C-alpha positions as CSV (number, residue, x, y, z in Angstrom):
1,X,-29.2,-26.1,-9.4
2,X,-25.5,-27.8,-9.8
3,X,-23.4,-28.5,-6.7
4,X,-20.2,-25.8,-6.2
5,X,-17.4,-28.3,-6.1
6,X,-15.1,-25.5,-3.8
7,X,-16.1,-23.0,-1.3
8,X,-15.8,-19.0,-2.2
9,X,-12.6,-19.0,-0.3
10,X,-10.9,-22.1,-2.1
11,X,-11.9,-20.8,-5.3
12,X,-9.9,-18.1,-4.5
13,X,-7.4,-19.5,-3.3
14,X,-6.9,-21.9,-6.3
15,X,-7.0,-18.9,-8.8
16,X,-4.5,-17.3,-6.5
17,X,-1.7,-20.3,-6.9
18,X,-2.5,-20.4,-10.7
19,X,-2.1,-16.6,-11.2
20,X,1.4,-17.2,-8.9
21,X,2.2,-20.3,-11.1
22,X,1.5,-18.4,-14.2
23,X,3.8,-15.2,-13.0
24,X,6.6,-17.7,-12.5
25,X,6.4,-19.3,-16.0
26,X,6.0,-15.9,-17.9
27,X,8.9,-14.0,-16.2
28,X,6.3,-11.8,-15.0
29,X,8.1,-10.4,-12.1
30,X,11.3,-9.8,-13.8
31,X,9.2,-7.9,-16.6
32,X,7.5,-6.2,-14.0
33,X,10.8,-4.7,-12.5
34,X,12.5,-3.7,-15.3
35,X,9.2,-1.6,-16.3
36,X,9.7,-0.2,-13.0
37,X,12.9,0.5,-13.5
38,X,12.9,1.8,-16.7
39,X,9.2,3.5,-17.0
40,X,7.1,6.2,-14.5
41,X,3.9,5.7,-15.3
42,X,2.0,9.3,-15.9
43,X,-1.7,9.2,-15.6
44,X,-4.5,11.9,-16.6
45,X,-8.2,12.1,-15.8
46,X,-10.6,12.8,-18.5
47,X,-14.4,13.0,-18.7
48,X,-15.8,9.7,-19.2
49,X,-17.4,10.6,-22.4
50,X,-13.8,11.5,-23.7
51,X,-12.3,8.6,-22.7
52,X,-14.6,6.4,-24.5
53,X,-14.3,7.9,-27.4
54,X,-10.7,8.1,-27.2
55,X,-10.5,4.3,-26.8
56,X,-12.9,3.6,-29.3
57,X,-10.8,5.7,-31.7
58,X,-7.6,3.9,-30.4
59,X,-9.2,0.5,-31.2
60,X,-10.7,1.7,-34.6
61,X,-6.9,2.5,-35.7
62,X,-5.5,-0.4,-34.4
63,X,-2.7,1.2,-31.5
64,X,-2.2,1.3,-27.9
65,X,-3.8,3.9,-25.7
66,X,-0.7,5.4,-25.0
67,X,0.8,5.3,-27.8
68,X,-0.9,9.1,-28.6
69,X,0.3,9.9,-25.6
70,X,3.5,9.1,-26.3
71,X,4.0,10.6,-28.8
72,X,2.6,14.2,-27.9
73,X,5.0,14.1,-25.1
74,X,8.0,13.6,-27.1
75,X,6.9,16.3,-29.9
76,X,6.5,18.5,-27.0
77,X,9.9,18.1,-26.2
78,X,11.6,18.4,-28.9
79,X,9.5,21.9,-30.0
80,X,10.2,23.1,-26.4
81,X,14.1,22.8,-26.6
């Protein structure tokens, strides 16, 4: 078995440092701040089987998981003015 170059703690710290550097380069913090100011997260709980079927169908259709829910909310608001 090959000897590890870094301890688990060192490897974790190196990974965290790479993630912090990536976040700086990509503007992740700015994007995250914008999303926090502009959007509100709504979450729901469904049975695992339903979630698996939903995700599979979204993947099959090539749409995001939130697209259907967002459209449903917008339709609901339009139909209930």
